[in-house]
C-alpha positions as CSV (number, residue, x, y, z in Angstrom):
1,M,-50.2,-45.7,-31.4
2,Q,-50.5,-49.3,-32.2
3,S,-48.0,-52.0,-31.4
4,V,-46.8,-53.9,-34.5
5,G,-46.4,-57.6,-34.1
6,V,-45.2,-60.4,-36.2
7,T,-48.0,-62.0,-38.2
8,G,-48.4,-65.7,-37.5
9,S,-50.3,-68.3,-39.5
10,A,-52.9,-68.7,-36.8
11,T,-54.8,-66.0,-35.0
12,A,-55.6,-66.4,-31.3
13,M,-58.8,-64.9,-29.8
14,S,-58.2,-61.4,-28.3
15,K,-60.4,-59.4,-26.0
16,V,-58.3,-56.2,-26.2
17,P,-59.3,-53.5,-28.7
18,A,-57.1,-52.2,-31.4
19,V,-55.2,-49.1,-30.4
20,T,-56.7,-46.3,-32.4
21,V,-57.3,-42.5,-32.0
22,G,-60.7,-43.4,-30.6
23,F,-59.1,-45.7,-28.0
24,W,-56.9,-42.9,-26.8
25,I,-59.8,-40.4,-26.6
26,I,-61.9,-42.8,-24.5
27,K,-58.8,-43.7,-22.4
28,I,-58.2,-40.0,-21.5
29,L,-61.8,-39.4,-20.6
30,A,-61.8,-42.6,-18.5
31,T,-58.7,-41.5,-16.6
32,T,-60.3,-38.1,-15.9
33,L,-63.4,-39.9,-14.6
34,G,-61.2,-41.9,-12.4
35,E,-60.0,-38.8,-10.7
36,T,-63.4,-37.1,-10.2
37,G,-65.1,-40.4,-9.4
38,G,-62.5,-41.5,-6.9
39,D,-62.5,-38.0,-5.2
40,T,-66.3,-38.1,-5.1
41,L,-66.3,-41.1,-2.9
42,S,-63.3,-40.4,-0.8
43,M,-63.7,-36.6,-0.4
44,T,-67.2,-35.4,-1.3
45,Y,-68.9,-38.2,0.5
46,D,-66.1,-38.3,3.1
47,L,-65.6,-42.1,2.9
48,G,-61.9,-41.8,3.2
49,Y,-59.1,-43.2,1.0
50,L,-58.9,-46.7,2.5
51,A,-62.6,-47.5,2.5
52,S,-63.1,-46.0,-0.9
53,S,-60.2,-48.1,-2.2
54,V,-62.0,-51.2,-0.9
55,V,-65.2,-50.1,-2.5
56,F,-63.5,-49.7,-5.9
57,V,-61.2,-52.7,-5.7
58,V,-64.1,-55.2,-5.3
59,P,-65.8,-54.4,-8.7
60,L,-62.3,-54.1,-10.3
61,V,-61.5,-57.7,-9.3
62,L,-64.9,-59.0,-10.4
63,L,-64.6,-57.1,-13.7
64,V,-61.1,-58.4,-14.4
65,M,-62.3,-62.0,-13.7
66,A,-65.2,-61.5,-16.1
67,Q,-62.9,-60.0,-18.7
68,V,-60.5,-63.0,-18.4
69,R,-63.4,-65.5,-18.6
70,A,-65.1,-63.8,-21.5
71,L,-65.0,-65.7,-24.8
72,R,-64.7,-62.7,-27.0
73,F,-64.1,-58.9,-27.0
74,N,-66.9,-56.9,-25.4
75,R,-66.4,-53.2,-25.6
76,W,-68.6,-52.4,-22.6
77,L,-66.9,-55.0,-20.4
78,Y,-63.4,-53.8,-21.4
79,W,-64.1,-50.1,-20.8
80,A,-65.9,-50.8,-17.5
81,T,-62.8,-52.6,-16.4
82,I,-60.6,-49.7,-17.4
83,I,-62.8,-47.3,-15.5
84,A,-62.8,-49.6,-12.4
85,S,-58.9,-49.7,-12.6
86,T,-58.6,-45.9,-12.8
87,T,-61.1,-45.1,-10.0
88,A,-59.4,-47.7,-7.7
89,G,-56.0,-46.3,-8.8
90,T,-57.0,-42.8,-7.7
91,T,-58.0,-43.8,-4.1
92,M,-55.2,-46.3,-3.7
93,A,-52.6,-43.6,-4.7
94,D,-54.2,-41.0,-2.4
95,F,-54.1,-43.5,0.5
96,A,-50.4,-44.3,-0.1
97,T,-49.3,-40.7,-0.6
98,R,-51.5,-39.0,2.0
99,S,-52.7,-41.5,4.6
100,L,-49.4,-43.5,4.7
101,G,-47.5,-40.2,4.4
102,I,-45.0,-41.3,1.7
103,G,-45.7,-38.2,-0.2
104,Y,-46.3,-37.6,-3.9
105,L,-42.6,-38.1,-5.0
106,G,-42.2,-41.2,-2.8
107,G,-45.5,-42.6,-4.2
108,S,-44.5,-41.8,-7.7
109,L,-41.1,-43.5,-7.3
110,L,-42.6,-46.6,-5.6
111,L,-45.4,-47.0,-8.1
112,G,-43.2,-46.3,-11.0
113,A,-40.9,-49.1,-9.8
114,S,-43.9,-51.4,-9.4
115,V,-45.0,-50.7,-13.0
116,L,-41.5,-51.5,-14.3
117,A,-41.3,-54.6,-12.2
118,S,-44.7,-55.8,-13.5
119,L,-43.6,-55.2,-17.1
120,A,-40.3,-57.0,-16.5
121,L,-41.9,-60.0,-15.0
122,W,-44.5,-60.1,-17.7
123,R,-41.8,-60.1,-20.4
124,A,-39.7,-62.7,-18.6
125,V,-42.7,-65.1,-18.3
126,M,-44.5,-64.4,-21.6
127,G,-41.6,-63.2,-23.8
128,T,-43.3,-59.9,-24.7
129,V,-45.3,-57.1,-23.2
130,S,-47.0,-56.2,-26.5
131,V,-50.7,-55.8,-26.3
132,E,-50.9,-57.7,-29.5
133,A,-49.9,-60.8,-27.7
134,V,-52.6,-60.6,-25.0
135,T,-54.3,-63.9,-26.1
136,S,-54.2,-66.0,-22.9
137,A,-55.5,-65.8,-19.4
138,R,-52.0,-65.4,-18.1
139,A,-51.2,-62.6,-20.4
140,E,-54.5,-60.9,-19.5
141,A,-53.6,-61.2,-15.8
142,F,-50.3,-59.4,-16.4
143,Y,-52.1,-56.8,-18.7
144,W,-54.6,-55.8,-16.0
145,V,-52.1,-55.8,-13.1
146,T,-49.9,-53.5,-15.1
147,I,-52.8,-51.3,-16.1
148,T,-54.0,-50.9,-12.6
149,L,-50.5,-50.1,-11.3
150,S,-50.1,-47.5,-14.1
151,Q,-53.4,-45.9,-13.2
152,T,-52.3,-45.7,-9.6
153,L,-48.9,-44.2,-10.6
154,G,-50.7,-41.6,-12.7
155,T,-52.5,-40.1,-9.8
156,A,-49.4,-39.8,-7.7
157,L,-47.4,-38.4,-10.6
158,G,-50.1,-35.9,-11.5
159,D,-50.4,-34.7,-7.9
160,W,-46.6,-34.4,-7.6
161,A,-46.4,-32.2,-10.8
162,A,-49.4,-30.0,-9.9
163,D,-48.6,-29.6,-6.2
164,D,-45.0,-30.3,-5.3
165,G,-43.7,-29.4,-8.7
166,G,-45.6,-26.1,-8.5
167,L,-47.1,-26.4,-12.0
168,G,-50.7,-26.2,-10.9
169,Y,-53.4,-28.3,-12.5
170,L,-53.4,-26.6,-15.9
171,G,-49.6,-26.5,-15.9
172,G,-49.5,-30.2,-15.1
173,A,-52.0,-31.0,-17.8
174,A,-49.9,-29.0,-20.3
175,L,-46.7,-30.9,-19.3
176,F,-48.2,-34.4,-19.7
177,G,-50.0,-33.3,-22.8
178,S,-46.8,-32.1,-24.3
179,L,-45.0,-35.3,-23.4
180,L,-47.7,-37.2,-25.2
181,L,-47.2,-35.1,-28.3
182,V,-43.5,-36.0,-28.1
183,L,-44.5,-39.7,-28.1
184,V,-46.7,-39.1,-31.1
185,G,-43.8,-37.5,-32.9
186,L,-41.5,-40.5,-32.1
187,W,-44.2,-42.9,-33.3
188,R,-44.7,-41.0,-36.5
189,F,-41.1,-40.2,-37.5
190,T,-38.8,-42.7,-35.7
191,P,-38.4,-46.4,-35.5
192,V,-38.6,-46.4,-31.7
193,S,-40.3,-49.6,-30.4
194,R,-44.0,-49.3,-30.7
195,V,-44.4,-51.5,-27.6
196,L,-42.3,-49.0,-25.6
197,L,-44.3,-46.0,-27.0
198,F,-47.6,-47.7,-26.2
199,W,-46.8,-48.2,-22.6
200,A,-45.3,-44.8,-22.2
201,A,-48.4,-43.2,-23.7
202,F,-50.7,-45.4,-21.6
203,I,-48.9,-44.3,-18.4
204,L,-48.8,-40.6,-19.3
205,T,-52.5,-40.4,-20.2
206,R,-53.3,-41.1,-16.5
207,P,-51.6,-38.1,-14.9
208,L,-53.0,-36.0,-17.8
209,G,-56.5,-37.2,-16.8
210,A,-55.7,-36.7,-13.1
211,T,-54.6,-33.1,-13.5
212,V,-57.6,-32.3,-15.8
213,G,-59.9,-34.0,-13.3
214,D,-58.4,-32.0,-10.4
215,F,-58.7,-28.8,-12.4
216,L,-62.4,-29.4,-12.9
217,D,-63.3,-30.2,-9.3
218,K,-60.8,-28.5,-7.0
219,P,-61.7,-25.2,-5.2
220,L,-61.1,-21.9,-6.9
221,A,-58.6,-21.0,-4.2
222,K,-56.5,-24.0,-5.2
223,G,-56.6,-23.3,-8.9
224,G,-59.6,-25.4,-9.9
225,L,-63.0,-24.6,-11.3
226,D,-64.9,-25.9,-8.3
227,F,-67.3,-28.0,-10.3
228,S,-69.4,-30.5,-8.5
229,R,-67.5,-33.9,-8.5
230,P,-70.7,-36.0,-8.8
231,V,-71.9,-33.8,-11.7
232,A,-68.5,-33.8,-13.5
233,S,-68.3,-37.6,-13.0
234,A,-71.8,-38.0,-14.5
235,V,-71.0,-35.8,-17.5
236,L,-67.8,-37.9,-18.1
237,V,-69.7,-41.1,-17.8
238,G,-72.2,-39.9,-20.4
239,A,-69.4,-38.9,-22.8
240,I,-67.7,-42.2,-22.4
241,V,-70.9,-44.2,-22.9
242,L,-71.6,-42.1,-26.1
243,L,-68.2,-42.7,-27.5
244,V,-68.0,-46.4,-26.7
245,A,-71.4,-46.8,-28.4
246,L,-70.5,-44.7,-31.5
247,V,-66.8,-45.0,-32.1
248,S,-65.9,-48.0,-34.2
249,Q,-63.9,-50.5,-32.2
250,R,-62.4,-53.7,-33.4
251,V,-60.3,-56.3,-31.8
252,G,-56.6,-55.7,-32.3
253,R,-54.7,-58.0,-34.6
254,H,-53.1,-60.5,-32.2
255,P,-50.9,-63.2,-33.7
256,G,-51.2,-66.6,-32.1
257,A,-48.6,-68.6,-33.9
258,T,-45.6,-66.2,-33.4
259,A,-45.4,-63.9,-30.5
260,P,-44.1,-60.4,-31.2
261,S,-41.0,-59.2,-29.4
262,G,-41.3,-56.3,-27.1
């Protein structure tokens, strides 16, 4: 799903890739890695949710700064930042829902409100939340804050569906996968805002990845496959590196003269 903007006479430099099928495949793998990678540090190595969050937030901040300061699109830097946001999102969500005791539903509602607030503030300041208008440091800052919040929301939402909702990990994955197919249908057959559909899909890929990641590494008694978290994470890293290297990626068309509405 790719947002459609208004073409201006000048084109600003963008460091965000075009939204293609390859983009979504890598994004789903990255969100799955976020779950297995975050759980590896907090659970397998027993570092805890708070300490693990600190460990993941530091590289996230450094990578976002590097992304904002970069002069052109760099696929490796971009996807490294996405992975950092999703691993940090996993442990931060687990800290909020489990250590602080607000629960999966409470965490989902709080984080969902945070994502909406971030999008609303972004639109109020910049005039649009279209990814095709991410051509300035300020827009990039909003972009990465919103992405990190959506990654955090996805973990809480996935846990809520799988555990409190009684769907289990496969049931949760089927639910979020079905919702994504609905969005594809809306994108293909209706005039619904492409900006709205992009952010809805971006948010839903995170709980899909979270439930798939949990299915891979949770114990058999809890409905998982009990795979080693470090091994599963390493396999996912290898798959992402391969796809980032092989899948054609281009900078999205980002109009600089006329900002798209969204």
